[in-house]
mmCIF entry with sequence, helices, sheets and N, C-alpha, C, O atoms, coordinates in Angstrom:
data_MODEL
# 
_entry.id   MODEL 
# 
_entity.id                         1 
_entity.type                       polymer 
_entity.pdbx_number_of_molecules   1 
# 
_entity_poly.entity_id                      1 
_entity_poly.type                           'polypeptide(L)' 
_entity_poly.nstd_linkage                   no 
_entity_poly.nstd_monomer                   no 
_entity_poly.pdbx_seq_one_letter_code       MIDLIKDLWGFMADRKKFWLAPIIVILLLLGALVVFGQGSAIAPFIYTLF 
_entity_poly.pdbx_seq_one_letter_code_can   MIDLIKDLWGFMADRKKFWLAPIIVILLLLGALVVFGQGSAIAPFIYTLF 
_entity_poly.pdbx_strand_id                 A 
# 
loop_
_entity_poly_seq.entity_id 
_entity_poly_seq.num 
_entity_poly_seq.mon_id 
_entity_poly_seq.hetero 
1 1  MET n 
1 2  ILE n 
1 3  ASP n 
1 4  LEU n 
1 5  ILE n 
1 6  LYS n 
1 7  ASP n 
1 8  LEU n 
1 9  TRP n 
1 10 GLY n 
1 11 PHE n 
1 12 MET n 
1 13 ALA n 
1 14 ASP n 
1 15 ARG n 
1 16 LYS n 
1 17 LYS n 
1 18 PHE n 
1 19 TRP n 
1 20 LEU n 
1 21 ALA n 
1 22 PRO n 
1 23 ILE n 
1 24 ILE n 
1 25 VAL n 
1 26 ILE n 
1 27 LEU n 
1 28 LEU n 
1 29 LEU n 
1 30 LEU n 
1 31 GLY n 
1 32 ALA n 
1 33 LEU n 
1 34 VAL n 
1 35 VAL n 
1 36 PHE n 
1 37 GLY n 
1 38 GLN n 
1 39 GLY n 
1 40 SER n 
1 41 ALA n 
1 42 ILE n 
1 43 ALA n 
1 44 PRO n 
1 45 PHE n 
1 46 ILE n 
1 47 TYR n 
1 48 THR n 
1 49 LEU n 
1 50 PHE n 
# 
_struct_asym.id          A 
_struct_asym.entity_id   1 
# 
loop_
_struct_conf.conf_type_id 
_struct_conf.id 
_struct_conf.pdbx_PDB_helix_id 
_struct_conf.beg_label_comp_id 
_struct_conf.beg_label_asym_id 
_struct_conf.beg_label_seq_id 
_struct_conf.pdbx_beg_PDB_ins_code 
_struct_conf.end_label_comp_id 
_struct_conf.end_label_asym_id 
_struct_conf.end_label_seq_id 
_struct_conf.pdbx_end_PDB_ins_code 
_struct_conf.beg_auth_comp_id 
_struct_conf.beg_auth_asym_id 
_struct_conf.beg_auth_seq_id 
_struct_conf.end_auth_comp_id 
_struct_conf.end_auth_asym_id 
_struct_conf.end_auth_seq_id 
_struct_conf.pdbx_PDB_helix_class 
_struct_conf.details 
_struct_conf.pdbx_PDB_helix_length 
HELX_P HELX_P1 AA1 ILE A 2  ? ASP A 14 ? ILE A 2  ASP A 14 1 ? 13 
HELX_P HELX_P2 AA2 LEU A 20 ? GLY A 37 ? LEU A 20 GLY A 37 1 ? 18 
HELX_P HELX_P3 AA3 ALA A 43 ? TYR A 47 ? ALA A 43 TYR A 47 1 ? 5  
# 
_struct_conf_type.id          HELX_P 
_struct_conf_type.criteria    ? 
_struct_conf_type.reference   ? 
# 
loop_
_atom_site.group_PDB 
_atom_site.id 
_atom_site.type_symbol 
_atom_site.label_atom_id 
_atom_site.label_alt_id 
_atom_site.label_comp_id 
_atom_site.label_asym_id 
_atom_site.label_entity_id 
_atom_site.label_seq_id 
_atom_site.pdbx_PDB_ins_code 
_atom_site.Cartn_x 
_atom_site.Cartn_y 
_atom_site.Cartn_z 
_atom_site.occupancy 
_atom_site.B_iso_or_equiv 
_atom_site.pdbx_formal_charge 
_atom_site.auth_seq_id 
_atom_site.auth_comp_id 
_atom_site.auth_asym_id 
_atom_site.auth_atom_id 
_atom_site.pdbx_PDB_model_num 
ATOM 1   N N  . MET A 1 1  ? -67.744 -0.121  6.257  1.00 0.00 ? 1  MET A N  1 
ATOM 2   C CA . MET A 1 1  ? -69.158 -0.412  6.060  1.00 0.00 ? 1  MET A CA 1 
ATOM 3   C C  . MET A 1 1  ? -69.365 -1.192  4.767  1.00 0.00 ? 1  MET A C  1 
ATOM 4   O O  . MET A 1 1  ? -70.181 -2.112  4.714  1.00 0.00 ? 1  MET A O  1 
ATOM 5   N N  . ILE A 1 2  ? -68.633 -0.825  3.737  1.00 0.00 ? 2  ILE A N  1 
ATOM 6   C CA . ILE A 1 2  ? -68.791 -1.522  2.459  1.00 0.00 ? 2  ILE A CA 1 
ATOM 7   C C  . ILE A 1 2  ? -68.272 -2.949  2.563  1.00 0.00 ? 2  ILE A C  1 
ATOM 8   O O  . ILE A 1 2  ? -68.805 -3.857  1.926  1.00 0.00 ? 2  ILE A O  1 
ATOM 9   N N  . ASP A 1 3  ? -67.221 -3.147  3.374  1.00 0.00 ? 3  ASP A N  1 
ATOM 10  C CA . ASP A 1 3  ? -66.716 -4.505  3.576  1.00 0.00 ? 3  ASP A CA 1 
ATOM 11  C C  . ASP A 1 3  ? -67.759 -5.387  4.246  1.00 0.00 ? 3  ASP A C  1 
ATOM 12  O O  . ASP A 1 3  ? -67.878 -6.568  3.918  1.00 0.00 ? 3  ASP A O  1 
ATOM 13  N N  . LEU A 1 4  ? -68.507 -4.829  5.172  1.00 0.00 ? 4  LEU A N  1 
ATOM 14  C CA . LEU A 1 4  ? -69.563 -5.589  5.832  1.00 0.00 ? 4  LEU A CA 1 
ATOM 15  C C  . LEU A 1 4  ? -70.634 -6.021  4.829  1.00 0.00 ? 4  LEU A C  1 
ATOM 16  O O  . LEU A 1 4  ? -71.101 -7.159  4.857  1.00 0.00 ? 4  LEU A O  1 
ATOM 17  N N  . ILE A 1 5  ? -71.011 -5.108  3.952  1.00 0.00 ? 5  ILE A N  1 
ATOM 18  C CA . ILE A 1 5  ? -72.025 -5.429  2.936  1.00 0.00 ? 5  ILE A CA 1 
ATOM 19  C C  . ILE A 1 5  ? -71.503 -6.491  1.977  1.00 0.00 ? 5  ILE A C  1 
ATOM 20  O O  . ILE A 1 5  ? -72.240 -7.402  1.598  1.00 0.00 ? 5  ILE A O  1 
ATOM 21  N N  . LYS A 1 6  ? -70.230 -6.379  1.580  1.00 0.00 ? 6  LYS A N  1 
ATOM 22  C CA . LYS A 1 6  ? -69.634 -7.383  0.692  1.00 0.00 ? 6  LYS A CA 1 
ATOM 23  C C  . LYS A 1 6  ? -69.575 -8.747  1.366  1.00 0.00 ? 6  LYS A C  1 
ATOM 24  O O  . LYS A 1 6  ? -69.879 -9.765  0.745  1.00 0.00 ? 6  LYS A O  1 
ATOM 25  N N  . ASP A 1 7  ? -69.184 -8.765  2.630  1.00 0.00 ? 7  ASP A N  1 
ATOM 26  C CA . ASP A 1 7  ? -69.131 -10.035 3.355  1.00 0.00 ? 7  ASP A CA 1 
ATOM 27  C C  . ASP A 1 7  ? -70.513 -10.650 3.513  1.00 0.00 ? 7  ASP A C  1 
ATOM 28  O O  . ASP A 1 7  ? -70.678 -11.860 3.361  1.00 0.00 ? 7  ASP A O  1 
ATOM 29  N N  . LEU A 1 8  ? -71.494 -9.831  3.814  1.00 0.00 ? 8  LEU A N  1 
ATOM 30  C CA . LEU A 1 8  ? -72.857 -10.329 3.957  1.00 0.00 ? 8  LEU A CA 1 
ATOM 31  C C  . LEU A 1 8  ? -73.378 -10.880 2.640  1.00 0.00 ? 8  LEU A C  1 
ATOM 32  O O  . LEU A 1 8  ? -74.019 -11.931 2.615  1.00 0.00 ? 8  LEU A O  1 
ATOM 33  N N  . TRP A 1 9  ? -73.108 -10.177 1.546  1.00 0.00 ? 9  TRP A N  1 
ATOM 34  C CA . TRP A 1 9  ? -73.554 -10.644 0.238  1.00 0.00 ? 9  TRP A CA 1 
ATOM 35  C C  . TRP A 1 9  ? -72.821 -11.938 -0.140 1.00 0.00 ? 9  TRP A C  1 
ATOM 36  O O  . TRP A 1 9  ? -73.424 -12.853 -0.703 1.00 0.00 ? 9  TRP A O  1 
ATOM 37  N N  . GLY A 1 10 ? -71.528 -12.010 0.169  1.00 0.00 ? 10 GLY A N  1 
ATOM 38  C CA . GLY A 1 10 ? -70.773 -13.233 -0.098 1.00 0.00 ? 10 GLY A CA 1 
ATOM 39  C C  . GLY A 1 10 ? -71.306 -14.413 0.692  1.00 0.00 ? 10 GLY A C  1 
ATOM 40  O O  . GLY A 1 10 ? -71.387 -15.526 0.172  1.00 0.00 ? 10 GLY A O  1 
ATOM 41  N N  . PHE A 1 11 ? -71.672 -14.177 1.948  1.00 0.00 ? 11 PHE A N  1 
ATOM 42  C CA . PHE A 1 11 ? -72.269 -15.233 2.767  1.00 0.00 ? 11 PHE A CA 1 
ATOM 43  C C  . PHE A 1 11 ? -73.570 -15.733 2.158  1.00 0.00 ? 11 PHE A C  1 
ATOM 44  O O  . PHE A 1 11 ? -73.798 -16.938 2.050  1.00 0.00 ? 11 PHE A O  1 
ATOM 45  N N  . MET A 1 12 ? -74.423 -14.784 1.761  1.00 0.00 ? 12 MET A N  1 
ATOM 46  C CA . MET A 1 12 ? -75.711 -15.183 1.192  1.00 0.00 ? 12 MET A CA 1 
ATOM 47  C C  . MET A 1 12 ? -75.529 -15.898 -0.142 1.00 0.00 ? 12 MET A C  1 
ATOM 48  O O  . MET A 1 12 ? -76.276 -16.828 -0.445 1.00 0.00 ? 12 MET A O  1 
ATOM 49  N N  . ALA A 1 13 ? -74.552 -15.483 -0.943 1.00 0.00 ? 13 ALA A N  1 
ATOM 50  C CA . ALA A 1 13 ? -74.333 -16.117 -2.241 1.00 0.00 ? 13 ALA A CA 1 
ATOM 51  C C  . ALA A 1 13 ? -73.738 -17.519 -2.078 1.00 0.00 ? 13 ALA A C  1 
ATOM 52  O O  . ALA A 1 13 ? -74.138 -18.445 -2.785 1.00 0.00 ? 13 ALA A O  1 
ATOM 53  N N  . ASP A 1 14 ? -72.795 -17.681 -1.162 1.00 0.00 ? 14 ASP A N  1 
ATOM 54  C CA . ASP A 1 14 ? -72.161 -18.992 -0.975 1.00 0.00 ? 14 ASP A CA 1 
ATOM 55  C C  . ASP A 1 14 ? -73.133 -20.023 -0.436 1.00 0.00 ? 14 ASP A C  1 
ATOM 56  O O  . ASP A 1 14 ? -73.107 -21.182 -0.850 1.00 0.00 ? 14 ASP A O  1 
ATOM 57  N N  . ARG A 1 15 ? -73.981 -19.614 0.474  1.00 0.00 ? 15 ARG A N  1 
ATOM 58  C CA . ARG A 1 15 ? -74.867 -20.565 1.143  1.00 0.00 ? 15 ARG A CA 1 
ATOM 59  C C  . ARG A 1 15 ? -76.297 -20.550 0.613  1.00 0.00 ? 15 ARG A C  1 
ATOM 60  O O  . ARG A 1 15 ? -77.184 -21.189 1.179  1.00 0.00 ? 15 ARG A O  1 
ATOM 61  N N  . LYS A 1 16 ? -76.516 -19.809 -0.490 1.00 0.00 ? 16 LYS A N  1 
ATOM 62  C CA . LYS A 1 16 ? -77.846 -19.729 -1.123 1.00 0.00 ? 16 LYS A CA 1 
ATOM 63  C C  . LYS A 1 16 ? -78.925 -19.282 -0.135 1.00 0.00 ? 16 LYS A C  1 
ATOM 64  O O  . LYS A 1 16 ? -80.012 -19.858 -0.086 1.00 0.00 ? 16 LYS A O  1 
ATOM 65  N N  . LYS A 1 17 ? -78.617 -18.261 0.639  1.00 0.00 ? 17 LYS A N  1 
ATOM 66  C CA . LYS A 1 17 ? -79.542 -17.734 1.643  1.00 0.00 ? 17 LYS A CA 1 
ATOM 67  C C  . LYS A 1 17 ? -80.061 -16.363 1.206  1.00 0.00 ? 17 LYS A C  1 
ATOM 68  O O  . LYS A 1 17 ? -80.029 -15.407 1.981  1.00 0.00 ? 17 LYS A O  1 
ATOM 69  N N  . PHE A 1 18 ? -80.536 -16.273 -0.025 1.00 0.00 ? 18 PHE A N  1 
ATOM 70  C CA . PHE A 1 18 ? -81.009 -14.989 -0.534 1.00 0.00 ? 18 PHE A CA 1 
ATOM 71  C C  . PHE A 1 18 ? -82.319 -14.556 0.117  1.00 0.00 ? 18 PHE A C  1 
ATOM 72  O O  . PHE A 1 18 ? -82.726 -13.403 -0.025 1.00 0.00 ? 18 PHE A O  1 
ATOM 73  N N  . TRP A 1 19 ? -82.976 -15.455 0.820  1.00 0.00 ? 19 TRP A N  1 
ATOM 74  C CA . TRP A 1 19 ? -84.209 -15.090 1.522  1.00 0.00 ? 19 TRP A CA 1 
ATOM 75  C C  . TRP A 1 19 ? -83.919 -14.152 2.692  1.00 0.00 ? 19 TRP A C  1 
ATOM 76  O O  . TRP A 1 19 ? -84.837 -13.526 3.222  1.00 0.00 ? 19 TRP A O  1 
ATOM 77  N N  . LEU A 1 20 ? -82.648 -14.048 3.102  1.00 0.00 ? 20 LEU A N  1 
ATOM 78  C CA . LEU A 1 20 ? -82.287 -13.126 4.188  1.00 0.00 ? 20 LEU A CA 1 
ATOM 79  C C  . LEU A 1 20 ? -82.301 -11.664 3.745  1.00 0.00 ? 20 LEU A C  1 
ATOM 80  O O  . LEU A 1 20 ? -82.476 -10.770 4.572  1.00 0.00 ? 20 LEU A O  1 
ATOM 81  N N  . ALA A 1 21 ? -82.117 -11.415 2.445  1.00 0.00 ? 21 ALA A N  1 
ATOM 82  C CA . ALA A 1 21 ? -82.013 -10.042 1.942  1.00 0.00 ? 21 ALA A CA 1 
ATOM 83  C C  . ALA A 1 21 ? -83.263 -9.210  2.248  1.00 0.00 ? 21 ALA A C  1 
ATOM 84  O O  . ALA A 1 21 ? -83.117 -8.101  2.762  1.00 0.00 ? 21 ALA A O  1 
ATOM 85  N N  . PRO A 1 22 ? -84.489 -9.682  1.963  1.00 0.00 ? 22 PRO A N  1 
ATOM 86  C CA . PRO A 1 22 ? -85.657 -8.858  2.290  1.00 0.00 ? 22 PRO A CA 1 
ATOM 87  C C  . PRO A 1 22 ? -85.822 -8.606  3.794  1.00 0.00 ? 22 PRO A C  1 
ATOM 88  O O  . PRO A 1 22 ? -86.277 -7.537  4.200  1.00 0.00 ? 22 PRO A O  1 
ATOM 89  N N  . ILE A 1 23 ? -85.455 -9.587  4.608  1.00 0.00 ? 23 ILE A N  1 
ATOM 90  C CA . ILE A 1 23 ? -85.558 -9.411  6.059  1.00 0.00 ? 23 ILE A CA 1 
ATOM 91  C C  . ILE A 1 23 ? -84.607 -8.320  6.524  1.00 0.00 ? 23 ILE A C  1 
ATOM 92  O O  . ILE A 1 23 ? -84.978 -7.474  7.338  1.00 0.00 ? 23 ILE A O  1 
ATOM 93  N N  . ILE A 1 24 ? -83.386 -8.337  6.012  1.00 0.00 ? 24 ILE A N  1 
ATOM 94  C CA . ILE A 1 24 ? -82.398 -7.332  6.392  1.00 0.00 ? 24 ILE A CA 1 
ATOM 95  C C  . ILE A 1 24 ? -82.839 -5.950  5.939  1.00 0.00 ? 24 ILE A C  1 
ATOM 96  O O  . ILE A 1 24 ? -82.700 -4.981  6.685  1.00 0.00 ? 24 ILE A O  1 
ATOM 97  N N  . VAL A 1 25 ? -83.368 -5.848  4.733  1.00 0.00 ? 25 VAL A N  1 
ATOM 98  C CA . VAL A 1 25 ? -83.816 -4.552  4.211  1.00 0.00 ? 25 VAL A CA 1 
ATOM 99  C C  . VAL A 1 25 ? -84.968 -4.003  5.048  1.00 0.00 ? 25 VAL A C  1 
ATOM 100 O O  . VAL A 1 25 ? -84.981 -2.817  5.377  1.00 0.00 ? 25 VAL A O  1 
ATOM 101 N N  . ILE A 1 26 ? -85.925 -4.844  5.392  1.00 0.00 ? 26 ILE A N  1 
ATOM 102 C CA . ILE A 1 26 ? -87.070 -4.391  6.193  1.00 0.00 ? 26 ILE A CA 1 
ATOM 103 C C  . ILE A 1 26 ? -86.615 -3.944  7.580  1.00 0.00 ? 26 ILE A C  1 
ATOM 104 O O  . ILE A 1 26 ? -87.106 -2.939  8.095  1.00 0.00 ? 26 ILE A O  1 
ATOM 105 N N  . LEU A 1 27 ? -85.688 -4.675  8.190  1.00 0.00 ? 27 LEU A N  1 
ATOM 106 C CA . LEU A 1 27 ? -85.172 -4.276  9.500  1.00 0.00 ? 27 LEU A CA 1 
ATOM 107 C C  . LEU A 1 27 ? -84.437 -2.941  9.426  1.00 0.00 ? 27 LEU A C  1 
ATOM 108 O O  . LEU A 1 27 ? -84.570 -2.108  10.322 1.00 0.00 ? 27 LEU A O  1 
ATOM 109 N N  . LEU A 1 28 ? -83.664 -2.737  8.366  1.00 0.00 ? 28 LEU A N  1 
ATOM 110 C CA . LEU A 1 28 ? -82.973 -1.455  8.193  1.00 0.00 ? 28 LEU A CA 1 
ATOM 111 C C  . LEU A 1 28 ? -83.963 -0.310  8.001  1.00 0.00 ? 28 LEU A C  1 
ATOM 112 O O  . LEU A 1 28 ? -83.771 0.774   8.552  1.00 0.00 ? 28 LEU A O  1 
ATOM 113 N N  . LEU A 1 29 ? -85.017 -0.542  7.224  1.00 0.00 ? 29 LEU A N  1 
ATOM 114 C CA . LEU A 1 29 ? -86.020 0.507   7.006  1.00 0.00 ? 29 LEU A CA 1 
ATOM 115 C C  . LEU A 1 29 ? -86.769 0.841   8.292  1.00 0.00 ? 29 LEU A C  1 
ATOM 116 O O  . LEU A 1 29 ? -87.032 2.011   8.570  1.00 0.00 ? 29 LEU A O  1 
ATOM 117 N N  . LEU A 1 30 ? -87.112 -0.169  9.071  1.00 0.00 ? 30 LEU A N  1 
ATOM 118 C CA . LEU A 1 30 ? -87.787 0.086   10.345 1.00 0.00 ? 30 LEU A CA 1 
ATOM 119 C C  . LEU A 1 30 ? -86.882 0.840   11.311 1.00 0.00 ? 30 LEU A C  1 
ATOM 120 O O  . LEU A 1 30 ? -87.333 1.735   12.025 1.00 0.00 ? 30 LEU A O  1 
ATOM 121 N N  . GLY A 1 31 ? -85.613 0.477   11.329 1.00 0.00 ? 31 GLY A N  1 
ATOM 122 C CA . GLY A 1 31 ? -84.658 1.189   12.174 1.00 0.00 ? 31 GLY A CA 1 
ATOM 123 C C  . GLY A 1 31 ? -84.507 2.642   11.759 1.00 0.00 ? 31 GLY A C  1 
ATOM 124 O O  . GLY A 1 31 ? -84.455 3.533   12.607 1.00 0.00 ? 31 GLY A O  1 
ATOM 125 N N  . ALA A 1 32 ? -84.438 2.881   10.455 1.00 0.00 ? 32 ALA A N  1 
ATOM 126 C CA . ALA A 1 32 ? -84.330 4.256   9.958  1.00 0.00 ? 32 ALA A CA 1 
ATOM 127 C C  . ALA A 1 32 ? -85.594 5.050   10.282 1.00 0.00 ? 32 ALA A C  1 
ATOM 128 O O  . ALA A 1 32 ? -85.515 6.234   10.607 1.00 0.00 ? 32 ALA A O  1 
ATOM 129 N N  . LEU A 1 33 ? -86.746 4.410   10.196 1.00 0.00 ? 33 LEU A N  1 
ATOM 130 C CA . LEU A 1 33 ? -88.000 5.084   10.511 1.00 0.00 ? 33 LEU A CA 1 
ATOM 131 C C  . LEU A 1 33 ? -88.031 5.514   11.974 1.00 0.00 ? 33 LEU A C  1 
ATOM 132 O O  . LEU A 1 33 ? -88.469 6.622   12.287 1.00 0.00 ? 33 LEU A O  1 
ATOM 133 N N  . VAL A 1 34 ? -87.580 4.663   12.850 1.00 0.00 ? 34 VAL A N  1 
ATOM 134 C CA . VAL A 1 34 ? -87.565 5.008   14.273 1.00 0.00 ? 34 VAL A CA 1 
ATOM 135 C C  . VAL A 1 34 ? -86.560 6.126   14.552 1.00 0.00 ? 34 VAL A C  1 
ATOM 136 O O  . VAL A 1 34 ? -86.859 7.056   15.300 1.00 0.00 ? 34 VAL A O  1 
ATOM 137 N N  . VAL A 1 35 ? -85.381 6.037   13.956 1.00 0.00 ? 35 VAL A N  1 
ATOM 138 C CA . VAL A 1 35 ? -84.342 7.039   14.213 1.00 0.00 ? 35 VAL A CA 1 
ATOM 139 C C  . VAL A 1 35 ? -84.748 8.399   13.674 1.00 0.00 ? 35 VAL A C  1 
ATOM 140 O O  . VAL A 1 35 ? -84.629 9.403   14.376 1.00 0.00 ? 35 VAL A O  1 
ATOM 141 N N  . PHE A 1 36 ? -85.227 8.445   12.438 1.00 0.00 ? 36 PHE A N  1 
ATOM 142 C CA . PHE A 1 36 ? -85.566 9.732   11.835 1.00 0.00 ? 36 PHE A CA 1 
ATOM 143 C C  . PHE A 1 36 ? -86.899 10.278  12.332 1.00 0.00 ? 36 PHE A C  1 
ATOM 144 O O  . PHE A 1 36 ? -87.140 11.483  12.256 1.00 0.00 ? 36 PHE A O  1 
ATOM 145 N N  . GLY A 1 37 ? -87.750 9.421   12.829 1.00 0.00 ? 37 GLY A N  1 
ATOM 146 C CA . GLY A 1 37 ? -89.048 9.865   13.304 1.00 0.00 ? 37 GLY A CA 1 
ATOM 147 C C  . GLY A 1 37 ? -89.060 10.308  14.751 1.00 0.00 ? 37 GLY A C  1 
ATOM 148 O O  . GLY A 1 37 ? -90.069 10.828  15.228 1.00 0.00 ? 37 GLY A O  1 
ATOM 149 N N  . GLN A 1 38 ? -87.970 10.116  15.452 1.00 0.00 ? 38 GLN A N  1 
ATOM 150 C CA . GLN A 1 38 ? -87.930 10.451  16.870 1.00 0.00 ? 38 GLN A CA 1 
ATOM 151 C C  . GLN A 1 38 ? -88.116 11.934  17.135 1.00 0.00 ? 38 GLN A C  1 
ATOM 152 O O  . GLN A 1 38 ? -88.867 12.309  18.035 1.00 0.00 ? 38 GLN A O  1 
ATOM 153 N N  . GLY A 1 39 ? -87.462 12.765  16.383 1.00 0.00 ? 39 GLY A N  1 
ATOM 154 C CA . GLY A 1 39 ? -87.501 14.183  16.671 1.00 0.00 ? 39 GLY A CA 1 
ATOM 155 C C  . GLY A 1 39 ? -88.433 14.967  15.781 1.00 0.00 ? 39 GLY A C  1 
ATOM 156 O O  . GLY A 1 39 ? -88.350 16.195  15.736 1.00 0.00 ? 39 GLY A O  1 
ATOM 157 N N  . SER A 1 40 ? -89.309 14.302  15.079 1.00 0.00 ? 40 SER A N  1 
ATOM 158 C CA . SER A 1 40 ? -90.159 15.024  14.138 1.00 0.00 ? 40 SER A CA 1 
ATOM 159 C C  . SER A 1 40 ? -91.610 15.076  14.629 1.00 0.00 ? 40 SER A C  1 
ATOM 160 O O  . SER A 1 40 ? -91.953 14.529  15.677 1.00 0.00 ? 40 SER A O  1 
ATOM 161 N N  . ALA A 1 41 ? -92.431 15.737  13.851 1.00 0.00 ? 41 ALA A N  1 
ATOM 162 C CA . ALA A 1 41 ? -93.839 15.887  14.207 1.00 0.00 ? 41 ALA A CA 1 
ATOM 163 C C  . ALA A 1 41 ? -94.631 14.610  13.967 1.00 0.00 ? 41 ALA A C  1 
ATOM 164 O O  . ALA A 1 41 ? -95.748 14.474  14.464 1.00 0.00 ? 41 ALA A O  1 
ATOM 165 N N  . ILE A 1 42 ? -94.066 13.675  13.213 1.00 0.00 ? 42 ILE A N  1 
ATOM 166 C CA . ILE A 1 42 ? -94.794 12.426  12.945 1.00 0.00 ? 42 ILE A CA 1 
ATOM 167 C C  . ILE A 1 42 ? -94.510 11.344  13.978 1.00 0.00 ? 42 ILE A C  1 
ATOM 168 O O  . ILE A 1 42 ? -95.018 10.229  13.863 1.00 0.00 ? 42 ILE A O  1 
ATOM 169 N N  . ALA A 1 43 ? -93.706 11.661  14.983 1.00 0.00 ? 43 ALA A N  1 
ATOM 170 C CA . ALA A 1 43 ? -93.343 10.673  16.003 1.00 0.00 ? 43 ALA A CA 1 
ATOM 171 C C  . ALA A 1 43 ? -94.562 10.036  16.695 1.00 0.00 ? 43 ALA A C  1 
ATOM 172 O O  . ALA A 1 43 ? -94.563 8.820   16.890 1.00 0.00 ? 43 ALA A O  1 
ATOM 173 N N  . PRO A 1 44 ? -95.586 10.796  17.068 1.00 0.00 ? 44 PRO A N  1 
ATOM 174 C CA . PRO A 1 44 ? -96.738 10.142  17.719 1.00 0.00 ? 44 PRO A CA 1 
ATOM 175 C C  . PRO A 1 44 ? -97.429 9.109   16.817 1.00 0.00 ? 44 PRO A C  1 
ATOM 176 O O  . PRO A 1 44 ? -97.980 8.124   17.308 1.00 0.00 ? 44 PRO A O  1 
ATOM 177 N N  . PHE A 1 45 ? -97.395 9.337   15.510 1.00 0.00 ? 45 PHE A N  1 
ATOM 178 C CA . PHE A 1 45 ? -98.029 8.405   14.577 1.00 0.00 ? 45 PHE A CA 1 
ATOM 179 C C  . PHE A 1 45 ? -97.193 7.151   14.395 1.00 0.00 ? 45 PHE A C  1 
ATOM 180 O O  . PHE A 1 45 ? -97.739 6.065   14.202 1.00 0.00 ? 45 PHE A O  1 
ATOM 181 N N  . ILE A 1 46 ? -95.869 7.288   14.454 1.00 0.00 ? 46 ILE A N  1 
ATOM 182 C CA . ILE A 1 46 ? -94.987 6.126   14.334 1.00 0.00 ? 46 ILE A CA 1 
ATOM 183 C C  . ILE A 1 46 ? -95.112 5.255   15.567 1.00 0.00 ? 46 ILE A C  1 
ATOM 184 O O  . ILE A 1 46 ? -95.128 4.030   15.453 1.00 0.00 ? 46 ILE A O  1 
ATOM 185 N N  . TYR A 1 47 ? -95.200 5.855   16.736 1.00 0.00 ? 47 TYR A N  1 
ATOM 186 C CA . TYR A 1 47 ? -95.269 5.076   17.965 1.00 0.00 ? 47 TYR A CA 1 
ATOM 187 C C  . TYR A 1 47 ? -96.565 4.289   18.081 1.00 0.00 ? 47 TYR A C  1 
ATOM 188 O O  . TYR A 1 47 ? -96.619 3.297   18.808 1.00 0.00 ? 47 TYR A O  1 
ATOM 189 N N  . THR A 1 48 ? -97.597 4.708   17.387 1.00 0.00 ? 48 THR A N  1 
ATOM 190 C CA . THR A 1 48 ? -98.839 3.918   17.419 1.00 0.00 ? 48 THR A CA 1 
ATOM 191 C C  . THR A 1 48 ? -98.698 2.635   16.615 1.00 0.00 ? 48 THR A C  1 
ATOM 192 O O  . THR A 1 48 ? -99.480 1.705   16.812 1.00 0.00 ? 48 THR A O  1 
ATOM 193 N N  . LEU A 1 49 ? -97.725 2.559   15.717 1.00 0.00 ? 49 LEU A N  1 
ATOM 194 C CA . LEU A 1 49 ? -97.507 1.339   14.948 1.00 0.00 ? 49 LEU A CA 1 
ATOM 195 C C  . LEU A 1 49 ? -96.912 0.238   15.814 1.00 0.00 ? 49 LEU A C  1 
ATOM 196 O O  . LEU A 1 49 ? -97.116 -0.946  15.548 1.00 0.00 ? 49 LEU A O  1 
ATOM 197 N N  . PHE A 1 50 ? -96.185 0.623   16.837 1.00 0.00 ? 50 PHE A N  1 
ATOM 198 C CA . PHE A 1 50 ? -95.518 -0.366  17.675 1.00 0.00 ? 50 PHE A CA 1 
ATOM 199 C C  . PHE A 1 50 ? -96.304 -0.523  18.934 1.00 0.00 ? 50 PHE A C  1 
ATOM 200 O O  . PHE A 1 50 ? -95.929 -1.312  19.801 1.00 0.00 ? 50 PHE A O  1 
# 
């Protein structure tokens, strides 16, 4: 997993694509919200966002 992060960071640094970092972070946060919110009491509130 750490190798993937290093490779991704190396790609962004070599090609000056640092604008990808916020997009990746937001996608990871949304994915975590869906995964962790599935079995909890806040699930109905999360599903109204989508």
